[in-house]
BAFIBA-442700 format. One line per field, with one value per residue (C-alpha): residue in one letter; x, y, z. Coordinates in steps of 0.02 Angstrom, whole numbers, plus 50000, padded with zeros to 5 digits. Layout:
N
residu: c(A,...) .
xx: c(X,...) .
yy: c(Y,...) .
zz: c(Z,...) .
***
This chain:
124
residu: c(M,K,K,F,I,L,F,A,F,I,F,L,A,A,F,N,F,S,Y,A,Q,K,K,A,E,T,P,Q,A,A,A,E,R,Y,T,K,S,I,S,P,K,L,K,L,T,A,D,Q,E,T,K,I,Q,A,F,A,L,Q,Y,Y,T,A,K,D,D,N,K,T,K,Y,A,S,D,S,K,G,L,A,A,A,D,R,E,S,S,K,T,F,Q,A,N,V,N,T,V,L,N,A,D,Q,Q,K,Q,Y,A,D,I,V,K,G,R,R,E,G,E,A,P,A,K,A,K,A,K,K) .
xx: c(49205,49386,49361,49291,49443,49561,49483,49473,49663,49705,49608,49685,49862,49843,49763,49915,50040,49955,49947,50132,50189,50124,50265,50258,50255,50420,50429,50468,50308,50207,50261,50239,50058,50021,50076,49986,49827,49814,49897,49740,49630,49749,49799,49986,50112,50275,50371,50248,50230,50418,50426,50272,50343,50511,50413,50312,50466,50534,50367,50359,50530,50514,50357,50469,50602,50473,50408,50584,50623,50457,50422,50392,50307,50137,50111,50287,50247,50087,50168,50308,50198,50088,50237,50297,50117,50122,50288,50226,50074,50170,50294,50158,50068,50224,50217,50035,49946,49792,49659,49755,49785,49597,49571,49711,49632,49473,49557,49646,49485,49392,49526,49510,49334,49336,49337,49426,49610,49716,49784,49615,49567,49733,49691,49536) .
yy: c(48794,48731,48663,48831,48930,48803,48819,49012,49012,48889,48991,49158,49078,49010,49177,49265,49144,49156,49344,49362,49266,49381,49473,49651,49670,49731,49887,49779,49671,49830,49916,49759,49742,49920,49918,49761,49836,49982,49917,49844,49992,50113,49996,50037,50006,49894,50061,50152,49990,49993,50171,50170,50020,50111,50270,50153,50068,50241,50278,50125,50130,50316,50262,50128,50256,50373,50238,50223,50412,50467,50311,50427,50573,50530,50709,50699,50538,50592,50750,50649,50526,50663,50733,50560,50536,50709,50671,50495,50565,50689,50566,50450,50585,50624,50454,50448,50517,50638,50503,50396,50542,50568,50378,50376,50535,50438,50281,50386,50487,50316,50254,50417,50395,50220,50103,49932,49973,49887,49764,49688,49698,49617,49462,49429) .
zz: c(51676,51682,51501,51449,51520,51446,51278,51273,51328,51186,51069,51116,51112,50937,50875,50950,50869,50693,50707,50760,50617,50486,50400,50342,50150,50077,49982,49819,49844,49881,49721,49616,49686,49659,49477,49445,49527,49417,49252,49185,49233,49146,49005,49036,48917,48968,48986,49090,49202,49232,49274,49386,49478,49501,49573,49677,49749,49792,49876,49981,50024,50086,50196,50272,50310,50377,50498,50571,50567,50639,50765,50908,50800,50732,50663,50575,50505,50429,50357,50280,50217,50132,50058,49986,49914,49831,49755,49699,49618,49528,49464,49405,49315,49209,49140,49104,48946,48971,48963,49096,49200,49215,49257,49375,49464,49470,49547,49681,49723,49740,49866,49975,49972,50052,49897,49941,49930,49805,49924,49946,49755,49712,49819,49718) .
***
């Protein structure tokens, strides 16, 4: 019984230490990951990639700022994130042509309906 308790304690301690060492993704890394995930699907040009990555950086930076600004207001955070998302979507659509906009709308719709997020797909 003592061995079991000791084993459980060591396991939980190791899990806790490994979990605590995971660092949050920076806005720059998130923007790059996002751009890389949609680029092949939309067949983006180099210019479009650059612009979308800049929009994504603005978006992920705003999300980080919102987390700080609305740390104790979950409804305010959700509203601010929705607004940032709408602005981001509108900015991305200004860069895309009509075909790409349709494909992008399908990608966004798929993510909202529960498809694997870009983060999981990018790791594959």
